[in-house]
C-alpha positions as CSV (number, residue, x, y, z in Angstrom):
1,M,-34.8,-95.5,9.2
2,N,-33.9,-96.6,5.9
3,D,-30.4,-97.8,4.6
4,K,-29.8,-94.6,2.6
5,Q,-31.0,-92.4,5.8
6,V,-28.6,-94.4,7.9
7,L,-25.6,-93.8,5.3
8,I,-26.1,-90.0,5.1
9,E,-26.4,-89.9,9.1
10,L,-23.1,-91.9,9.0
11,I,-21.5,-89.6,6.8
12,I,-22.7,-86.6,8.9
13,T,-21.3,-88.1,12.1
14,Y,-18.1,-88.5,10.8
15,L,-17.6,-85.1,9.1
16,R,-18.2,-83.5,12.0
17,D,-15.3,-85.9,13.5
18,S,-12.4,-83.3,14.1
19,S,-10.1,-85.6,15.9
20,N,-8.0,-86.7,13.1
21,L,-7.9,-83.4,10.9
22,N,-5.4,-84.9,8.2
23,E,-7.6,-87.5,7.1
24,T,-7.8,-87.8,3.4
25,T,-11.0,-88.2,1.6
26,S,-10.1,-92.0,0.6
27,Q,-9.5,-92.7,4.3
28,F,-12.8,-90.7,4.9
29,V,-15.0,-92.8,2.5
30,K,-13.3,-95.6,3.5
31,R,-14.0,-95.6,7.0
32,V,-17.6,-94.6,6.4
33,R,-17.8,-97.6,4.1
34,D,-16.5,-100.0,6.4
35,Q,-18.7,-98.8,9.1
36,F,-21.7,-98.9,7.0
37,V,-20.9,-102.7,5.5
38,K,-20.7,-103.4,9.1
39,Y,-24.4,-102.4,9.7
40,L,-25.6,-104.1,6.2
41,L,-24.0,-107.6,7.4
42,M,-25.7,-107.2,10.6
43,S,-29.0,-106.5,9.3
44,N,-28.2,-109.5,6.3
45,T,-29.0,-106.9,3.5
46,I,-26.0,-107.8,1.3
47,P,-26.2,-111.2,-0.6
48,E,-22.8,-112.8,-0.8
49,P,-22.8,-113.2,-4.7
50,V,-22.9,-109.5,-4.9
51,F,-20.9,-108.0,-2.2
52,R,-18.3,-106.4,-4.2
53,E,-20.6,-104.8,-6.7
54,V,-22.4,-103.5,-3.5
55,L,-19.0,-102.2,-2.5
56,T,-18.4,-100.5,-5.7
57,D,-21.8,-98.9,-5.5
58,L,-21.3,-97.9,-1.9
59,E,-18.3,-96.1,-2.5
60,E,-19.6,-94.3,-5.4
61,E,-22.7,-92.8,-3.2
62,I,-20.5,-91.9,-0.3
63,V,-18.7,-89.9,-2.3
64,D,-21.6,-88.3,-3.8
65,I,-22.9,-87.3,-0.6
66,F,-19.6,-86.1,0.6
67,R,-19.1,-83.9,-2.2
68,K,-22.8,-82.4,-1.5
69,K,-22.1,-81.9,2.3
70,T,-18.7,-80.4,1.8
71,Y,-19.2,-78.3,-1.4
72,G,-17.8,-75.3,-1.5
73,Y,-14.3,-76.6,0.9
74,Q,-11.2,-77.3,-0.8
75,S,-10.7,-80.2,1.4
76,L,-12.0,-82.0,4.5
77,K,-9.7,-80.4,6.3
78,E,-10.8,-77.4,5.5
79,F,-14.6,-78.1,6.1
80,R,-13.6,-79.6,9.6
81,I,-11.4,-76.3,10.4
82,S,-14.3,-74.1,9.4
83,R,-17.0,-76.2,11.5
84,I,-14.6,-75.6,14.5
85,L,-14.1,-72.4,14.1
86,K,-18.4,-71.6,13.6
87,N,-18.5,-73.3,17.3
């Protein structure tokens, strides 16, 4: 599995996590970012001189994927509630 696939799987996993319905989008992005950075650091993928740039790009990528996965919902909370109601 490549890094992009790992990131997508991580986002999907956290989107399904309804333990904190009041989590904001920015909190969600930070949580996914922090977890993915741990993964990247463990695999020695991020060169230290570009670490900050990678974080910025990573946050933008997470927001982009987040928007695609939650399209049609007003908020993360609404998305999660609809998933609960479907199950």
